[in-house]
C-alpha positions as CSV (number, residue, x, y, z in Angstrom):
1,M,-57.4,74.6,171.6
2,A,-60.1,74.5,174.3
3,K,-61.5,71.2,175.3
4,S,-64.9,72.1,173.8
5,D,-63.3,72.7,170.4
6,K,-62.1,69.1,170.1
7,A,-64.6,66.7,168.5
8,I,-64.3,63.3,167.0
9,R,-65.3,63.3,163.4
10,V,-67.6,60.6,162.2
11,T,-66.7,59.5,158.6
12,V,-69.1,56.6,158.1
13,K,-72.8,55.8,158.2
14,G,-74.5,53.0,160.1
15,S,-78.0,51.7,160.2
16,E,-78.5,53.7,163.4
17,T,-76.4,55.7,166.0
18,M,-75.8,55.1,169.7
19,E,-74.2,57.2,172.4
20,L,-70.8,56.0,173.5
21,G,-72.0,55.6,177.1
22,D,-74.8,53.3,176.0
23,L,-72.5,50.8,174.3
24,L,-71.6,47.7,176.5
25,E,-68.8,45.2,176.4
26,L,-69.4,41.7,175.2
27,Q,-65.8,40.6,174.6
28,G,-64.7,40.9,178.3
29,K,-61.1,39.7,178.8
30,L,-60.8,37.9,175.4
31,K,-57.9,40.1,174.3
32,E,-55.2,41.9,176.2
33,S,-54.7,45.6,175.9
34,D,-51.5,46.9,174.3
35,P,-50.6,50.6,174.8
36,I,-48.6,50.8,171.5
37,K,-51.4,49.3,169.4
38,E,-54.0,51.5,171.2
39,G,-51.8,54.5,170.4
40,K,-51.9,53.6,166.7
41,L,-55.7,53.2,166.9
42,R,-56.0,56.6,168.7
43,Q,-54.0,58.3,166.0
44,S,-56.0,56.6,163.3
45,I,-59.3,57.9,164.8
46,L,-57.8,61.4,165.1
47,D,-56.5,61.3,161.5
48,H,-59.4,59.6,159.8
49,G,-62.3,60.0,162.2
50,F,-64.6,57.2,163.4
51,A,-64.5,55.4,160.1
52,V,-66.0,51.9,160.7
53,P,-69.4,51.4,162.5
54,F,-69.7,49.3,165.6
55,V,-71.4,46.0,165.2
56,V,-73.7,45.4,168.2
57,W,-76.0,42.8,169.5
58,R,-78.7,44.8,171.3
59,K,-76.3,47.3,173.1
60,E,-73.3,44.9,173.4
61,I,-70.4,45.4,171.1
62,M,-69.5,42.5,168.8
63,D,-66.9,44.4,166.8
64,G,-65.3,47.6,168.0
65,H,-64.2,46.9,171.6
66,R,-60.8,48.7,171.2
67,R,-62.4,51.6,169.5
68,R,-64.8,52.0,172.4
69,V,-61.9,52.0,174.9
70,V,-59.9,54.6,172.9
71,L,-62.9,56.8,172.3
72,K,-63.7,56.8,176.1
73,R,-60.1,57.9,176.8
74,L,-60.2,60.6,174.2
75,R,-63.4,61.8,175.8
76,D,-62.5,61.4,179.5
77,R,-58.8,62.1,179.5
78,D,-58.2,64.3,176.5
79,G,-61.5,66.3,176.5
80,Y,-62.8,65.3,173.1
81,T,-66.5,65.5,172.3
82,V,-67.8,62.2,171.0
83,P,-71.0,62.5,169.0
84,P,-73.5,59.6,168.6
85,L,-71.7,56.8,166.8
86,P,-72.8,54.7,163.8
87,V,-73.7,51.1,164.6
88,C,-75.0,48.1,162.7
89,G,-77.3,46.0,164.7
90,S,-77.0,42.2,164.6
91,K,-80.1,40.0,164.0
92,L,-78.6,37.1,166.0
93,K,-81.2,35.7,168.5
94,T,-79.1,34.9,171.5
95,R,-76.1,36.3,173.4
96,A,-74.3,33.0,172.9
97,E,-74.6,33.4,169.1
98,A,-73.3,37.0,169.5
99,A,-70.4,35.7,171.6
100,E,-69.5,33.1,169.0
101,M,-69.6,35.8,166.3
102,V,-67.1,37.8,168.4
103,L,-64.7,34.9,167.8
104,Q,-65.6,34.7,164.1
105,I,-64.9,38.5,163.8
106,N,-61.5,38.1,165.5
107,S,-60.6,35.1,163.2
108,Q,-58.3,35.6,160.2
109,Y,-59.4,33.4,157.3
110,G,-56.8,34.6,154.8
111,T,-53.1,35.2,154.9
112,I,-51.4,38.4,153.8
113,T,-48.4,37.4,151.7
114,D,-45.3,39.5,151.1
115,G,-46.0,39.9,147.4
116,G,-49.7,40.6,148.0
117,L,-48.9,43.3,150.5
118,A,-46.3,44.9,148.3
119,A,-48.7,44.9,145.4
120,F,-51.5,46.4,147.5
121,I,-49.3,49.2,148.8
122,A,-48.1,50.0,145.3
123,E,-51.5,49.8,143.7
124,H,-53.1,52.2,146.1
125,E,-50.0,54.4,146.3
126,L,-49.8,54.2,150.1
127,G,-47.0,56.0,151.8
128,E,-43.9,54.2,152.9
129,D,-44.8,54.5,156.5
130,V,-48.3,52.9,156.2
131,L,-47.2,49.6,158.0
132,A,-46.0,51.6,161.0
133,K,-49.5,53.0,161.4
134,V,-51.5,49.7,161.4
135,E,-51.6,46.4,163.2
136,L,-51.7,43.5,160.8
137,P,-51.2,40.0,162.4
138,G,-47.8,38.7,161.4
139,V,-46.8,41.8,159.5
140,G,-44.5,44.6,160.5
141,V,-41.7,46.7,159.3
142,L,-37.9,46.3,159.4
143,D,-35.6,49.2,158.8
144,A,-33.7,48.3,155.7
145,P,-30.7,49.4,153.6
146,D,-31.2,51.2,150.3
147,A,-32.9,48.9,147.8
148,E,-30.3,49.4,145.1
149,E,-27.5,48.4,147.4
150,T,-29.4,45.4,148.6
151,E,-30.3,44.3,145.0
152,A,-26.6,44.5,144.1
153,Q,-25.6,42.5,147.2
154,I,-28.2,39.8,146.4
155,E,-27.0,39.5,142.8
156,Q,-23.4,38.8,144.0
157,M,-24.4,36.1,146.5
158,T,-23.2,32.5,145.9
159,V,-23.9,29.5,147.9
160,Q,-20.9,27.6,149.2
161,P,-21.3,24.0,150.5
162,A,-21.2,24.0,154.3
163,P,-21.8,21.3,156.9
164,A,-24.2,23.5,158.8
165,M,-27.1,25.7,157.9
166,V,-26.3,29.4,157.5
167,W,-29.2,31.8,158.0
168,V,-29.2,35.2,156.3
169,L,-31.6,37.8,157.3
170,V,-32.2,40.6,154.8
171,G,-34.3,43.6,155.9
172,I,-36.1,45.3,153.0
173,A,-38.5,48.3,153.3
174,A,-42.0,47.3,152.2
175,R,-41.9,50.0,149.5
176,D,-38.8,48.4,147.9
177,Y,-39.9,44.8,148.2
178,A,-41.4,44.5,144.7
179,R,-38.1,45.8,143.1
180,I,-36.0,43.0,144.6
181,T,-38.4,40.1,144.2
182,T,-36.7,38.8,141.1
183,P,-33.1,38.8,142.5
184,L,-34.3,37.2,145.7
185,Q,-36.0,34.5,143.7
186,A,-32.8,33.9,141.8
187,V,-31.0,33.3,145.1
188,A,-33.9,31.1,146.3
189,D,-33.5,28.9,143.2
190,M,-29.8,28.2,143.9
191,P,-29.1,24.6,144.9
192,G,-29.0,24.1,148.7
193,V,-30.9,27.3,149.4
194,I,-34.1,27.2,151.6
195,Y,-35.8,30.5,151.1
196,E,-38.4,31.9,153.6
197,S,-39.9,35.3,153.2
198,T,-41.7,37.0,156.1
199,I,-42.7,40.7,156.6
200,R,-42.2,41.7,160.2
């Protein structure tokens, strides 16, 4: 495919559009760059297009810094054409207010739970590989044995008194988590068991 044939699709509307070269950084060195995460973002943009507008204060980006970096690389290194991009302009009055909002945007005010994530994936019929494509703080994927085998192993578990704590790590694919929640809870309810569940 010739360089001129490659174009970034825009799959969202904003209140206005701006050229990529006109967008300026506000975030500075607030966050470090991670090549693996940027690779996932690059693939997301190629798969789904530019799907979320930038939020800007004047011409400075409040939300979308990594997208700007990835789009510039797609344009400069990979030869993609980047059309004018949708933006939503902030009505904040000062740059200091805009900078504070950058921190607000990067804050996480809710926690994704194991059960909530499993239910969300099931409800929306997302593919089993969805967690490998995104970056959710504190959430990831472990390769896991077959769910039926794991369920049988959990049902056979017993707790033996021991002078020291024994940690057992069970890796379950996100797609199978909902199926084994009940057996896991049965183990968690046994005397002497401290149960912690974390998706990584």
